[in-house]
Each structure stands twice: as structure tokens, then as C-alpha cells.
C-alpha positions in Angstrom: -17.5 -19.0 -8.0 -13.9 -18.2 -8.4 -14.5 -15.3 -10.8 -17.2 -13.9 -8.5 -14.8 -13.9 -5.5 -12.1 -12.3 -7.7 -14.4 -9.5 -8.9 -15.7 -8.8 -5.4 -12.2 -8.6 -4.0 -11.0 -6.4 -6.9 -14.0 -4.0 -6.4 -13.5 -3.9 -2.7 -9.7 -3.2 -3.0 -10.4 -0.5 -5.5 -12.9 1.2 -3.1 -10.3 0.9 -0.4 -7.7 2.4 -2.7 -9.9 5.4 -3.4 -10.6 5.9 0.3 -6.8 5.8 1.0 -6.1 8.3 -1.7 -8.7 10.7 -0.3 -7.4 10.1 3.2 -3.9 10.9 2.1 -5.0 14.1 0.4 -7.1 15.3 3.3 -4.8 14.4 6.1 -4.0 17.3 8.4 -0.7 16.2 9.9 2.4 14.8 8.3 2.2 11.7 10.5 -1.3 10.9 9.3 -0.1 11.4 5.7 2.7 8.9 6.3 0.2 6.4 7.7 -2.2 6.9 4.8 0.6 6.4 2.3 1.6 3.2 4.1 -2.0 2.0 3.9 -2.1 2.9 0.2 1.0 0.8 -0.5 -0.4 -2.1 1.5 -3.6 -2.1 -0.6 -1.4 -1.9 -3.8 0.5 -4.9 -2.6 -2.7 -6.8 -2.0 -3.9 -5.9 -5.5 -0.6 -7.1 -7.0 -0.9 -10.4 -5.2 -4.5 -10.8 -6.4 -3.4 -10.0 -9.9 -0.6 -12.5 -9.7 -3.0 -15.2 -8.6 -5.4 -14.4 -11.4 -2.9 -14.1 -14.2 -0.6 -16.9 -12.9 2.4 -14.6 -13.4 5.0 -14.7 -10.6 6.5 -11.4 -11.6 3.7 -9.6 -9.9 4.6 -11.3 -6.6 8.2 -10.1 -7.0 6.9 -6.5 -7.6 4.6 -6.8 -4.5 7.5 -8.0 -2.3 9.7 -5.2 -3.5 7.0 -2.6 -3.0 6.3 -3.9 0.5 10.0 -3.7 1.4 10.4 -0.2 0.0 7.2 0.9 1.7 8.5 -0.4 5.1 11.8 1.3 4.7 10.2 4.6 3.7 7.7 4.5 6.5 10.5 3.9 9.1 12.6 6.7 7.6 9.7 9.1 7.5 8.5 8.5 11.0 12.1 8.7 12.4 12.5 12.0 10.6 9.2 13.3 11.9 10.1 12.3 15.5 13.7 13.4 15.7 14.1 15.7 12.6 17.0 13.6 11.4 17.2 10.2 9.7 20.3 8.7 11.2 22.0 9.1 14.6 
């Protein structure tokens, strides 16, 4: 049962990853591209967590946490730049 759930989750996240890539490439505005990239990194974080649970390697969790933090900072910086055309006040 555990392997069936893992493979179903891996396939589903791979499909979501492909949809996010297509959405990122076909986005018309810069803001929708930023949101698509944020969604893409969120799916990658979920895949890293799933891989960490499967392989029993804690380094993947560290990578997932670092990717989530960098993604959050990049999303905030990109949206602030798009809103005000400057990063810092």
C-alpha cells in the first residue's frame, strides 16, 4: 500500500510540475509568471519532501527548506519590483 501511494503521489506531482512549466511559459503578464514560478517551486519542495521520506535521507528536507526560503524571498522581491519598480525603499 505504501508504494502505491508513493507512486500515485509522484505521478500526480510530476503532472502538476508539467502543468506549472507550461503555465509559466504561456503566461501573458509578468505577475502571472511570478505566480507560476512560485507554484513551480512549491511543487518542487513537495517532491523533495516526498523523496526525503522515501529514501530516508534528511538532506532532501534541508534542500526543500532552503528552496522554500529562497522562493519566498524571490517572490516578495519580484512582486515588490513589479508593483513599485524598485526593490527597496
